[in-house]
C-alpha positions, 0 to 999 in steps of 0.5 A: 501254228507251231509253239514254243515254251519254257518255264521256270521258278523263281524264290523271289516274289511274282510282283518283284519279277513282274516289276522287271519283266513288265518293262518292255524296253528292260530287256537288256537288263536280263537277256544275255544276248540283248545289249540294247534296246530303244522304243522307236515308236510309240508313246511308250514302253508301257503302251501297246502299240509301242515298237521296240529296236533290239540290238543282239550281243552279236549285232543282230537286229530285232522289231517287235511290237507290244500287243498287249501289257496287263499289270492284273494278270501280270502278262506281256504279250508282243510280236516280231514285226522283223528279226532273223529268226527261222519264224513268220506270224510270231506272237508270245506271252510273257506270264508271272504267277504267285506261288502260294506254298513258297511266296516266290514266283512261276514264270512262263514264256509261250509263243506260236508262229509259223516256221520258214526257210526250210525250218521245220516247227522242231527245229525253230521251237528248239532256236525259241526255246533256246532264246528263252531259256538263255533270257530266264537263266539271266532273269535269274542272275538279276535276283540272285 
């Protein structure tokens, strides 16, 4: 299995960052490449098993399933069901931790997957990490 990883420190509190990140249906609020999200299966955006349909600003669509949401540990885990990405078996976790000495937060976004379609694991990681970096820049802008 290959992996991708991105992280960033925030001056806002872990509670404030988590309040935004934990919304499985809220990605369009902070990811500049996602224009729409709809829960198409499941009880709610906070219930494991929920499936969201994301629409990118380029018209691409992604179906992703919420696997776990842990408010105590501030982690959200999801899997890609269907997406125009060179990966299969994709599972990702976002985690928000408090930074003790500053009162800020530290966010990590990591995933495991298999590369497909003649793509090397390194190439697939670069695609994913680019998307994570773009999203985290958008999250920083949310907290200005």
